[in-house]
Backbone as CSV, one residue per row, in Angstrom:
resi,resn,N_x,N_y,N_z,CA_x,CA_y,CA_z,C_x,C_y,C_z
1,MET,-16.749,-4.276,12.661,-15.842,-4.039,11.499,-14.782,-4.625,11.579
2,ASP,-14.026,-5.043,10.054,-12.882,-6.247,10.315,-11.512,-5.540,10.995
3,THR,-11.148,-6.464,11.398,-9.538,-6.073,12.199,-8.687,-5.713,11.106
4,THR,-7.956,-4.834,11.129,-6.909,-4.653,10.036,-5.596,-5.564,10.594
5,LEU,-4.855,-5.656,9.631,-3.623,-6.414,9.781,-2.956,-5.818,11.182
6,LYS,-2.662,-4.707,10.742,-1.957,-3.861,11.819,-2.560,-4.424,13.446
7,GLN,-3.619,-4.257,13.477,-4.525,-4.497,14.696,-4.022,-6.100,15.312
8,ARG,-4.447,-7.000,14.135,-4.025,-8.475,14.574,-2.584,-8.536,14.971
9,LEU,-1.818,-7.714,14.442,-0.144,-8.140,14.818,-0.102,-7.541,16.273
10,LYS,-0.964,-6.398,16.462,-0.728,-6.090,18.092,-1.496,-6.822,18.809
11,ASP,-2.397,-7.388,18.502,-2.930,-8.495,19.441,-2.312,-9.829,19.540
12,ASP,-1.774,-10.032,18.208,-0.691,-11.129,18.271,0.272,-11.212,19.188
13,LEU,0.879,-9.954,19.317,1.479,-9.486,20.215,1.329,-9.586,21.719
14,THR,0.527,-9.108,21.929,-0.306,-8.989,23.351,-0.248,-10.666,23.884
15,ALA,-0.909,-10.816,23.082,-0.883,-12.838,23.541,0.476,-13.400,23.535
16,ALA,1.369,-12.912,22.618,2.338,-13.576,22.671,3.435,-13.485,24.046
17,ILE,3.388,-11.896,24.491,3.692,-11.583,25.876,3.046,-12.186,27.071
18,LYS,1.846,-12.367,26.992,1.123,-13.150,27.646,1.532,-14.538,28.141
19,SER,2.123,-15.099,26.837,2.044,-16.529,27.082,3.803,-16.578,27.056
20,ARG,4.298,-15.540,27.307,5.665,-15.616,27.602,6.481,-16.010,26.200
21,ASP,6.146,-16.095,24.870,6.825,-16.593,23.759,7.734,-15.262,23.428
22,GLU,9.061,-15.798,23.798,10.135,-14.100,23.374,10.631,-14.140,21.821
23,LEU,10.226,-15.299,21.132,10.598,-15.146,19.911,9.637,-14.342,19.030
24,ARG,8.306,-14.829,19.401,7.405,-14.311,18.902,6.875,-12.819,19.046
25,SER,7.018,-12.303,20.293,6.973,-11.210,21.077,8.115,-10.659,20.301
26,ALA,9.388,-11.005,20.266,10.408,-10.260,19.544,10.326,-9.781,18.265
27,THR,9.889,-10.380,17.268,9.655,-10.619,16.041,8.503,-9.568,15.888
28,LEU,7.179,-9.851,16.248,6.496,-8.744,16.148,6.563,-7.192,16.623
29,ARG,7.234,-7.079,17.699,7.657,-6.075,18.309,8.490,-5.029,17.002
30,LEU,9.645,-5.787,16.290,10.384,-5.340,15.406,9.431,-5.281,13.980
31,THR,8.643,-6.092,13.975,7.649,-5.730,12.711,6.890,-4.333,12.772
32,LEU,5.948,-4.445,14.046,5.180,-3.436,14.284,6.404,-2.026,14.441
33,THR,7.236,-2.005,14.762,8.146,-0.801,14.829,8.288,-0.189,13.121
34,ALA,8.581,-1.556,12.254,9.253,-1.182,10.654,7.755,-0.228,10.591
35,ILE,6.417,-0.733,10.688,5.456,-0.029,10.328,5.361,1.252,10.932
36,THR,5.454,1.174,11.623,5.256,2.629,12.368,5.932,3.805,11.854
37,LYS,7.338,3.267,11.640,8.519,4.058,10.977,7.848,4.674,9.629
38,GLU,7.333,3.328,8.915,6.650,3.736,7.597,5.698,4.695,7.649
39,GLU,4.883,4.478,8.683,3.608,5.480,8.815,4.253,6.944,9.140
40,VAL,5.117,7.256,9.823,5.765,8.310,10.138,6.494,9.135,8.946
41,ALA,7.060,8.210,8.036,8.082,8.707,6.950,7.335,9.744,6.084
42,GLY,8.137,10.616,5.662,7.223,11.295,4.648,6.596,12.637,5.114
43,ALA,6.278,13.491,4.265,5.973,14.943,5.090,4.577,14.676,6.069
44,THR,3.796,13.701,5.877,2.679,13.844,7.148,2.433,12.534,7.596
45,ALA,2.200,12.313,8.734,2.064,10.509,9.235,0.762,10.256,8.880
46,ARG,0.938,8.881,8.459,-0.512,8.361,7.894,-0.632,6.944,8.841
47,GLU,-2.291,6.526,8.558,-2.378,4.885,8.815,-1.846,4.175,7.717
48,LEU,-1.193,3.027,7.748,-0.807,2.338,6.467,-2.124,1.379,6.198
49,SER,-2.524,0.948,4.799,-3.667,0.003,4.260,-2.735,-1.360,4.786
50,ASP,-4.026,-2.033,5.072,-3.291,-3.534,4.718,-2.506,-4.161,3.776
51,GLU,-2.648,-3.354,2.512,-1.704,-3.785,1.135,-0.325,-3.400,1.725
52,GLU,-0.381,-1.812,2.191,0.852,-1.518,2.912,1.445,-2.350,3.669
53,VAL,0.939,-2.633,4.722,1.328,-3.352,5.792,2.135,-4.903,5.401
54,LEU,1.306,-5.099,4.346,1.668,-6.638,3.925,3.428,-6.170,3.431
55,THR,3.358,-5.224,2.525,4.946,-4.935,1.968,5.780,-4.907,2.996
56,VAL,5.423,-4.163,4.046,6.225,-3.867,5.214,6.769,-5.607,5.814
57,ILE,6.027,-6.264,5.966,5.819,-7.832,6.364,6.674,-8.264,5.610
58,GLY,6.489,-8.265,4.325,7.322,-9.127,3.470,8.877,-8.999,3.333
59,ARG,9.066,-7.147,3.553,10.420,-6.655,3.336,10.969,-7.542,4.882
60,GLU,10.551,-7.083,5.604,10.657,-7.756,6.899,11.132,-9.338,7.135
61,ALA,10.527,-9.962,6.510,10.792,-11.342,6.471,11.739,-11.496,5.365
62,LYS,11.756,-10.745,4.398,13.292,-11.062,3.152,14.367,-10.397,3.706
63,LYS,14.341,-9.799,4.883,15.757,-9.705,5.688,16.149,-10.838,6.276
64,ARG,14.845,-11.265,7.002,15.133,-12.205,8.152,15.709,-13.235,7.215
65,ARG,15.519,-13.516,6.038,16.117,-14.610,5.110,17.669,-14.287,4.649
66,GLU,17.730,-13.178,4.355,19.280,-12.835,4.193,20.085,-12.516,4.964
67,ALA,19.263,-12.376,6.382,20.584,-12.529,7.505,20.809,-14.062,7.459
68,ALA,19.456,-14.913,7.679,19.916,-16.261,7.865,21.210,-16.636,7.267
69,GLU,21.225,-16.475,5.711,21.763,-16.669,5.067,23.417,-16.133,5.143
70,ALA,23.389,-14.952,5.458,24.850,-14.424,6.287,25.283,-15.160,7.478
71,PHE,24.545,-15.547,8.553,24.801,-16.172,9.444,25.334,-17.176,9.218
72,GLU,24.993,-18.036,8.123,24.905,-19.399,7.903,26.437,-19.522,7.340
73,GLN,26.607,-18.640,6.203,27.794,-18.670,5.500,28.897,-17.845,6.624
74,GLY,28.696,-17.475,7.273,29.528,-16.945,8.612,30.008,-18.313,10.076
75,GLY,29.012,-19.216,9.706,29.270,-20.650,10.911,28.759,-20.100,11.872
76,ARG,27.400,-19.077,11.741,27.124,-18.712,12.893,25.440,-19.464,12.914
77,ALA,25.365,-20.797,13.187,24.182,-21.460,12.847,23.251,-21.118,13.685
78,GLU,23.397,-20.852,15.239,22.358,-20.550,15.880,21.764,-19.583,15.426
79,SER,22.248,-18.174,15.403,21.572,-17.181,14.825,20.946,-17.465,13.533
80,ALA,21.392,-17.955,12.879,20.673,-18.268,11.166,19.111,-18.940,11.794
81,GLN,19.549,-20.007,12.472,18.350,-20.746,12.917,17.243,-19.669,13.584
82,ARG,17.655,-18.700,14.378,16.517,-17.558,15.117,16.280,-16.725,13.757
83,GLU,16.949,-16.359,12.850,16.478,-15.784,11.772,15.214,-16.062,11.210
84,ARG,15.785,-17.520,10.476,15.296,-18.429,9.973,13.625,-18.911,10.677
85,ALA,13.761,-18.737,11.866,12.517,-18.910,12.559,11.311,-17.503,12.567
86,GLU,12.074,-16.669,12.760,11.545,-15.411,12.593,10.902,-15.018,11.314
87,GLY,11.769,-15.531,10.334,11.126,-15.658,9.055,9.682,-16.082,8.714
88,GLU,9.900,-17.485,9.052,8.705,-18.302,9.149,7.380,-17.970,9.799
89,LEU,7.799,-17.670,10.710,6.770,-16.372,11.750,6.168,-15.586,10.728
90,LEU,6.892,-14.723,10.207,6.535,-13.561,9.576,5.734,-14.019,8.354
91,ALA,6.105,-14.770,7.791,5.570,-15.709,6.726,3.943,-16.064,6.635
92,GLY,3.798,-16.395,8.108,2.408,-16.903,8.324,1.372,-15.638,8.150
93,TYR,1.924,-14.687,7.955,0.990,-13.362,7.823,0.796,-12.739,6.405
94,LEU,1.849,-13.165,5.855,1.344,-13.066,4.282,1.066,-14.127,3.219
95,PRO,0.392,-13.239,2.434,-0.092,-14.244,1.474,0.203,-16.025,1.121
96,GLN,-0.390,-16.531,0.884,0.368,-18.328,0.541,1.261,-18.015,-0.623
97,GLN,2.191,-18.324,-0.766,3.435,-18.226,-1.568,3.168,-19.155,-2.773
98,LEU,3.103,-18.841,-3.922,3.166,-19.534,-5.259,4.281,-21.139,-5.072
99,SER,3.851,-22.273,-5.809,4.779,-23.102,-5.892,5.596,-22.593,-7.254
100,ASP,6.630,-23.740,-7.338,7.178,-22.822,-8.656,6.694,-23.595,-9.612
101,GLU,5.884,-24.741,-9.667,4.666,-24.891,-10.874,3.902,-23.831,-11.232
102,GLU,3.061,-23.315,-10.149,2.174,-22.088,-10.408,2.873,-21.110,-10.912
103,LEU,3.910,-20.636,-10.531,4.888,-19.412,-10.851,5.283,-19.650,-12.224
104,ALA,5.530,-21.174,-12.591,5.991,-21.233,-14.156,4.798,-21.034,-15.361
105,VAL,3.627,-21.464,-14.613,2.423,-21.552,-15.736,2.205,-19.941,-15.494
106,LEU,2.074,-19.118,-14.605,1.621,-17.775,-14.799,2.664,-16.772,-15.766
107,VAL,4.198,-17.071,-15.318,5.236,-16.605,-16.444,4.948,-17.085,-18.069
108,ARG,4.574,-18.362,-18.322,4.422,-18.857,-19.726,3.253,-17.976,-20.185
109,GLU,2.032,-17.898,-19.216,0.907,-17.150,-19.607,1.191,-15.507,-20.194
110,ALA,1.997,-14.928,-19.266,2.534,-13.561,-19.490,3.566,-14.005,-20.686
111,ILE,4.593,-14.343,-20.799,4.982,-14.554,-22.323,4.401,-14.623,-23.367
112,ALA,3.093,-15.420,-23.214,2.320,-15.263,-24.526,1.577,-14.728,-24.588
113,GLU,1.053,-13.757,-23.376,0.613,-12.307,-23.492,1.241,-11.092,-24.122
114,SER,2.337,-11.367,-23.527,3.037,-10.070,-24.041,3.895,-10.327,-25.471
115,GLY,3.719,-11.694,-25.865,4.385,-11.928,-26.997,5.885,-11.839,-27.229
116,ALA,6.661,-11.447,-26.039,7.980,-11.253,-26.087,8.585,-12.449,-26.189
117,GLU,9.957,-12.248,-26.848,10.650,-13.403,-26.978,12.178,-13.135,-26.604
118,GLY,13.225,-14.011,-26.017,14.302,-13.718,-25.800,14.757,-13.009,-24.755
119,PRO,15.728,-12.618,-24.131,16.224,-12.152,-23.108,16.001,-10.283,-22.989
120,LYS,15.673,-10.206,-24.356,15.425,-8.807,-24.406,13.715,-8.243,-24.252
121,GLY,12.969,-9.612,-23.905,11.618,-9.096,-23.482,11.655,-9.531,-22.172
122,MET,12.434,-9.320,-21.390,12.506,-9.410,-19.994,11.290,-8.689,-19.311
123,GLY,11.714,-7.455,-19.521,10.674,-6.078,-19.111,9.514,-6.308,-19.229
124,ALA,9.106,-6.596,-20.299,7.539,-6.457,-20.849,6.987,-7.664,-20.480
125,VAL,7.404,-8.879,-20.185,7.039,-9.959,-19.593,6.728,-9.781,-18.016
126,MET,8.052,-8.951,-17.341,7.753,-8.826,-15.792,6.346,-7.932,-15.574
127,LYS,6.647,-6.699,-16.847,5.311,-5.905,-16.492,3.970,-6.830,-16.298
128,VAL,3.777,-7.767,-17.129,2.400,-8.375,-17.560,2.423,-9.202,-15.839
129,VAL,3.462,-10.006,-15.682,3.632,-10.922,-14.538,3.510,-10.388,-13.157
130,ASN,4.213,-9.352,-12.924,3.944,-8.937,-11.480,2.515,-8.533,-10.873
131,PRO,1.740,-8.027,-11.505,0.414,-7.949,-11.154,-0.348,-9.050,-10.646
132,LYS,-0.214,-9.746,-11.823,-0.710,-11.310,-11.461,-0.082,-12.305,-9.948
133,VAL,1.354,-11.887,-9.736,1.987,-12.412,-8.742,1.511,-12.082,-7.415
134,ALA,1.363,-10.238,-7.229,0.905,-9.770,-6.200,1.423,-10.248,-5.336
135,LYS,2.776,-10.137,-4.477,3.091,-10.700,-2.956,3.157,-12.211,-2.785
136,ARG,2.738,-13.024,-3.664,2.873,-14.524,-3.766,4.186,-14.989,-4.035
137,ALA,4.817,-14.139,-4.648,6.411,-14.594,-5.207,7.369,-13.431,-4.917
138,GLU,8.713,-13.754,-4.486,9.552,-12.848,-4.437,9.905,-12.327,-5.930
139,GLY,10.240,-10.953,-5.858,10.920,-10.655,-7.212,11.824,-11.269,-7.861
140,GLY,12.712,-11.835,-7.329,13.971,-12.496,-7.563,13.679,-13.425,-8.079
141,ARG,12.503,-14.406,-7.570,12.250,-15.724,-7.832,11.671,-15.713,-9.043
142,VAL,10.644,-14.429,-9.224,9.864,-14.328,-10.582,11.086,-13.727,-11.745
143,ALA,11.741,-12.860,-11.342,12.882,-12.655,-12.303,13.571,-13.918,-13.119
144,ALA,13.989,-14.402,-11.875,14.753,-16.074,-12.236,13.743,-17.223,-13.035
145,GLU,12.622,-17.063,-12.915,11.729,-17.869,-13.988,11.634,-17.535,-15.146
146,VAL,11.337,-15.937,-15.223,11.216,-15.365,-16.282,12.328,-15.147,-17.362
147,LYS,13.368,-15.299,-16.787,14.819,-15.414,-17.175,15.124,-16.934,-17.874
148,ARG,14.613,-17.986,-17.237,14.647,-19.229,-17.701,13.698,-19.540,-18.929
149,GLN,12.848,-19.209,-18.553,11.967,-19.228,-19.883,12.298,-18.613,-21.301
150,LEU,12.595,-17.458,-20.884,12.717,-16.540,-22.106,14.588,-17.023,-22.591
151,GLY,14.713,-18.179,-22.079,16.371,-18.482,-22.582,17.217,-17.602,-22.313
152,GLY,17.291,-16.767,-21.265,18.328,-15.760,-20.705,19.121,-16.115,-19.842
């Protein structure tokens, strides 16, 4: 049987602890905690699918990027560097992110497919492009590209 993404995270955590890799072990611990929290949220506890685990990892990576920016603006370069390192580590578990060119092509195709024009067509384009992007680009990046191409 294939190993689940959650099991891979646990195995990587064990390896990180054994090799005394503090950054990796701390990051994976926090991520596994977030996954567990998600599993017990709601009426009944359940096991998350790999797709749902990817969503949690993506959310955690985004938190790290935002925290890094906040620390950077607050003049705390060391903390910002740590957050960035944690974010990069988590990015290794996520699907390969789309380049700006690849994203632009997908958005162009979605605009053609939806027939949308101008800023008012943004919702229609987003509806078409989001499934095609599927976790390979952040929503904000996608929205900015759609807005740019629609002339908004």
